C-alpha positions in Angstrom: -43.4 4.9 -36.1 -42.6 8.2 -37.7 -45.6 10.6 -37.3 -46.5 13.6 -39.3 -48.0 16.2 -37.0 -50.3 18.6 -38.9 -50.8 21.5 -36.5 -51.8 25.1 -36.7 -49.7 25.9 -33.7 -46.8 24.6 -31.7 -47.7 21.0 -30.7 -48.3 20.4 -27.0 -45.5 19.0 -24.9 -48.0 16.4 -23.8 -48.1 15.2 -27.5 -44.4 15.3 -28.2 -43.7 13.6 -24.9 -46.1 10.8 -25.7 -44.4 10.1 -29.0 -40.8 10.2 -27.5 -41.9 8.0 -24.5 -43.2 5.4 -27.0 -39.9 5.6 -29.0 -41.4 7.3 -32.0 -40.2 10.1 -34.2 -42.1 13.0 -35.7 -42.1 16.0 -38.0 -44.5 18.9 -37.5 -45.8 21.1 -40.2 -48.5 23.9 -40.3 -51.0 23.5 -43.2 -50.2 27.0 -44.6 -46.5 26.1 -45.1 -47.4 23.1 -47.3 -47.9 22.9 -51.1 -50.0 20.0 -52.4 -49.6 18.9 -56.0 -52.3 17.0 -57.8 -50.9 15.3 -60.9 -52.5 14.8 -64.3 -51.6 11.1 -64.2 -54.3 8.4 -64.0 -52.1 6.6 -61.5 -52.3 9.6 -59.1 -48.7 10.7 -58.7 -49.6 13.3 -56.2 -47.1 15.0 -53.9 -46.6 17.3 -50.9 -44.0 20.0 -50.4 -43.0 22.1 -47.4 -41.9 25.7 -47.7 -38.4 26.0 -46.3 -37.2 29.4 -47.5 -34.9 27.8 -50.0 -34.9 27.9 -53.8 -36.8 24.6 -54.0 -39.4 23.6 -51.3 -38.7 20.4 -49.4 -40.5 17.4 -50.8 -42.1 15.3 -48.1 -41.5 11.6 -48.6 -44.8 10.3 -47.4 -43.6 6.7 -47.4 -41.5 7.7 -44.4 -44.6 8.5 -42.4 -46.8 5.8 -40.7 -49.7 8.1 -39.6 -50.9 11.6 -39.2 -51.8 13.3 -35.9 -53.9 16.5 -36.4 -54.2 19.6 -34.2 -56.1 21.9 -36.5 -57.4 24.5 -34.2 -58.9 27.1 -36.6 -57.0 25.4 -39.5 -59.7 26.4 -41.9 -60.6 25.0 -45.3 -57.0 24.7 -46.5 -55.9 22.7 -43.5 -58.7 20.2 -44.2 -57.7 20.1 -47.9 -54.1 19.2 -46.9 -55.3 16.5 -44.5 -57.6 15.0 -47.2 -54.7 15.0 -49.7 -52.5 13.2 -47.2 -55.1 10.6 -46.1 -57.2 10.1 -49.3 -54.7 10.7 -52.1 -51.5 9.6 -50.5 -52.9 6.9 -48.2 -51.5 7.9 -44.8 -53.7 6.9 -41.9 -55.3 9.4 -39.5 -57.7 8.9 -36.7 -59.5 12.0 -37.9 -61.0 12.4 -41.3 -61.2 15.8 -43.0 -64.9 15.5 -43.3 -65.2 14.5 -39.6 -63.2 17.6 -38.5 -65.3 19.8 -40.8 -68.6 18.4 -39.4 -67.3 18.9 -35.8 -66.5 22.5 -36.5 -70.2 23.2 -37.4 -72.8 22.8 -34.7 -75.6 22.5 -37.2 -73.9 19.7 -39.1 -73.0 18.0 -35.9 -76.6 18.0 -34.8 -77.8 16.6 -38.1 -75.1 13.8 -38.1 -75.9 12.6 -34.6 -79.7 12.8 -35.2 -79.1 10.6 -38.3 -77.2 8.1 -36.1 -80.1 7.9 -33.7 -78.5 9.9 -30.9 -80.1 12.7 -28.8 -79.2 16.3 -29.0 -81.2 19.3 -27.8 -84.2 20.3 -30.0 -82.6 22.6 -32.5 -84.0 25.0 -35.2 -81.8 26.7 -37.8 -82.6 30.1 -39.1 -80.9 31.9 -42.0 -83.4 34.8 -41.8 -85.0 34.7 -38.3 -88.1 36.7 -38.8 -90.8 34.8 -36.9 -89.2 34.9 -33.4 -92.3 33.6 -31.6 -92.4 30.5 -33.8 -88.6 29.8 -33.4 -88.9 30.0 -29.6 -92.0 27.8 -29.5 -90.3 25.3 -31.8 -87.6 24.6 -29.2 -89.9 24.4 -26.3 -90.2 28.0 -25.1 -88.0 30.1 -22.9 -85.4 30.0 -21.7 -83.6 28.8 -24.8 -80.1 29.0 -26.2 -78.9 31.0 -29.2 -75.7 29.7 -30.9 -73.6 30.5 -33.9 -72.7 27.3 -35.9 -69.0 28.0 -35.4 -67.1 28.7 -32.2 -65.5 26.8 -29.3 -64.8 27.3 -25.7 -68.3 28.7 -25.1 -68.0 31.5 -27.6 -71.1 32.4 -29.6 -73.4 30.8 -27.1 -76.0 33.0 -25.2 -78.9 32.0 -22.9 -82.1 33.8 -23.8 -84.5 34.7 -21.0 -87.3 36.6 -22.9 -88.6 37.1 -26.4 -87.4 40.7 -26.6 -83.8 39.7 -25.8 -84.0 36.8 -28.3 -85.3 39.1 -31.0 -82.6 41.7 -30.4 -79.9 39.1 -30.4 -81.0 37.4 -33.6 -81.5 40.7 -35.4 -78.0 41.8 -34.4 -76.4 38.5 -35.6 -78.4 38.5 -38.8 -77.4 42.1 -39.5 -73.8 41.0 -39.3 -74.4 38.1 -41.7 -73.9 35.5 -39.0 -76.1 32.4 -39.2 -77.8 31.3 -36.0 -79.5 28.4 -34.4 -81.8 28.1 -31.4 -81.7 25.1 -29.0 -83.8 23.9 -26.2 -82.4 24.8 -22.8 -81.4 21.6 -20.9 -81.5 21.7 -17.1 -78.3 19.9 -16.2 -77.5 21.4 -12.8 -74.9 23.8 -14.4 -72.7 20.8 -15.3 -71.6 19.1 -18.5 -69.0 16.5 -19.3 -65.9 16.5 -21.6 -65.4 12.9 -22.7 -62.2 12.0 -24.5 -62.9 9.2 -27.0 -60.3 7.2 -28.9 -61.5 4.4 -31.1 -64.1 2.4 -29.2 -63.0 3.6 -25.8 -63.6 6.4 -23.4 -60.2 7.3 -22.0 -61.2 9.9 -19.4 -64.0 12.2 -18.5 -63.9 15.7 -17.0 -67.0 17.1 -15.3 -67.2 20.8 -15.7 -69.3 23.0 -13.4 -70.5 26.5 -14.2 -70.1 29.4 -11.7 -73.0 31.2 -13.4 -75.3 28.2 -13.9 -74.8 28.2 -17.6 -71.4 28.0 -19.3 -69.3 25.3 -17.8 -66.2 25.7 -20.1 -62.9 26.0 -18.2 -62.1 28.9 -20.5 -65.3 30.6 -19.2 -64.3 30.2 -15.6 -65.8 26.8 -15.0 -64.4 24.3 -12.5 -63.4 20.7 -13.5 -62.9 17.4 -11.8 -62.3 13.8 -13.0 -65.3 11.5 -12.9 -66.3 8.0 -14.1 -69.4 7.8 -16.3 -71.7 4.9 -16.5 -71.3 2.5 -19.5 -74.5 3.9 -21.0 -73.0 7.4 -21.2 -69.7 6.1 -22.4 -71.3 4.2 -25.2 -73.3 7.4 -26.1 -70.0 9.4 -26.4 -68.3 6.8 -28.5 -71.2 6.5 -30.9 -71.4 10.3 -31.3 -67.7 10.5 -32.2 -68.0 7.8 -34.8 -71.2 9.3 -36.2 -69.2 12.2 -37.6 -66.2 10.2 -38.6 -63.7 10.7 -35.8 -61.7 8.1 -33.9 -60.3 10.7 -31.7 -62.3 13.6 -30.2 -63.6 15.4 -27.1 -67.3 14.8 -26.9 -69.3 17.3 -24.8 -72.5 15.9 -23.3 -75.1 17.1 -20.8 -77.2 14.9 -18.5 -80.7 16.1 -17.9 -81.9 16.6 -14.4 -85.2 15.1 -15.6 -84.8 11.4 -16.3 -81.0 11.4 -16.6 -81.0 11.5 -20.4 -77.7 12.2 -22.2 -77.7 15.1 -24.8 -74.9 15.7 -27.3 -73.9 19.3 -27.0 -70.9 19.4 -29.4 -67.9 17.4 -30.6 -64.4 18.8 -30.5 -61.8 17.5 -33.0 -59.1 19.5 -31.3 -59.8 19.2 -27.5 -57.7 21.3 -25.2 -55.3 19.8 -22.7 -57.2 21.1 -19.7 -58.7 17.6 -19.2 -55.2 16.1 -19.0 -54.4 18.4 -16.1 -57.7 17.8 -14.4 -57.9 14.0 -14.9 -54.1 13.5 -14.5 -54.0 11.4 -17.6 -52.2 12.1 -20.8 -54.6 10.9 -23.4 -52.1 11.6 -26.1 -50.3 8.4 -25.0 -53.6 6.5 -25.7 -53.9 8.2 -29.1 -50.3 7.1 -29.9 -51.1 3.5 -28.8 -54.2 3.5 -30.9 -52.1 4.5 -33.9 -49.6 1.8 -33.2 -52.4 -0.8 -33.3 -53.8 0.6 -36.5 -50.4 0.7 -38.2 -49.6 -2.9 -37.0 -53.0 -4.2 -38.2 -52.4 -2.5 -41.6 -49.0 -4.0 -41.9 -50.4 -7.5 -41.2 -53.2 -7.0 -43.7 -50.7 -6.0 -46.4 -48.5 -9.0 -45.6 -51.5 -11.4 -45.9 -52.6 -9.7 -49.2 -49.1 -10.1 -50.6 -48.8 -13.8 -50.0 -48.5 -15.5 -53.3 -48.5 -12.2 -55.1 -45.5 -10.7 -56.8 -44.0 -8.0 -54.5 -44.2 -4.4 -55.5 -40.4 -4.2 -55.5 -40.2 -7.2 -57.8 -42.9 -5.8 -60.0 -40.9 -2.6 -60.3 -37.8 -4.5 -61.3 -39.6 -6.7 -63.8 -41.4 -3.6 -65.2 -38.1 -1.9 -65.8 -36.8 -5.0 -67.6 -39.9 -5.2 -69.8 -39.6 -1.5 -70.6 -36.0 -1.9 -71.8 -37.1 -4.7 -74.0 -39.9 -2.6 -75.5 -42.7 -4.6 -73.8 -45.7 -3.0 -72.3 -45.7 -2.4 -68.5 -49.1 -3.2 -67.0 -49.8 -1.7 -63.6 -51.7 -4.0 -61.3 -54.6 -2.1 -59.5 -53.4 -3.7 -56.2 -50.4 -1.4 -56.4 -52.2 2.0 -56.8 -51.3 3.1 -53.3 -47.7 1.9 -53.5 -47.3 3.7 -56.8 -48.5 7.0 -55.4 -46.2 6.6 -52.4 -43.2 5.7 -54.6 -43.8 8.6 -56.8 -44.1 11.0 -53.9 -40.7 9.7 -52.8 -39.1 10.5 -56.2 -39.7 7.5 -58.5 -40.6 8.4 -62.0 -42.9 5.5 -62.9 -43.1 6.5 -66.6 -39.3 6.7 -67.2 -38.2 4.2 -64.5 -35.7 6.7 -63.3 -34.9 7.9 -59.8 -35.4 11.6 -59.7 
């Protein structure tokens, strides 16, 4: 396969090693160095260009790529727009949808999505203008509770509240800075949580994280980690949570309550760090690459089956050119919409039947 890596930073050596070990090639681009073109043609002749410092940007020939791997840490709205253009408009497969990444980046949206899917997360109340502090605290089950900002990773924007005065001061400070907030019920989990790496329908590995202060267990916040094996019940929970927001690859963070052993979804990371690889001694990028191999192979088999008894796209192009020379109308089969978009992105002028 040839993989397009869409990354806001230099891709991890774990990722590039996984691709080379599986005998695949790759090209890496940052979203902010790409131009996306949306055409005015009803057949969707959209394109993608990469800035290269030359007079003309480099046109990316999307037909040369089999799949996209995303590492969009803080990629922002434009990164998601580029990903959507590649996957939705140009038809290149990714294990992560733009909408899935966007949902994962917002703790409020994540809570709503998993609740809709029938999965448990801590009782949460959202407040744009947190005036009635007593009500908000009572709604999540009293003190202690947790104040979070919708955005943030690695434990940032998360504070444990011990009393109403502290809660009021914190919410007023955040509101004064124009920062939205949410309150969550505090879950007693023994100062531990679990980072679960999910790919497709499988849990690849799990890292248990333990907090030194009894609250934040993130490695970036000084927590300790070790590799553990979860029960099938908790594995199924993590897989369902990842799929609930539209991701076939993610790091799912769960807590297990000391009371009753119930699993709670804390957050979902579309761009999990490589700390779990070091702790679990397992390069899950290899599993991600294997997953893409299966998807690309399945897609290829489906296309072959669909094309049995149907004129090939290449033959249609040839016949269409002959018809055009004879002044006959050239009718575009809807089956070939995707192929047409890819052909045009690679330089084929479908209207004039000329190679650009």
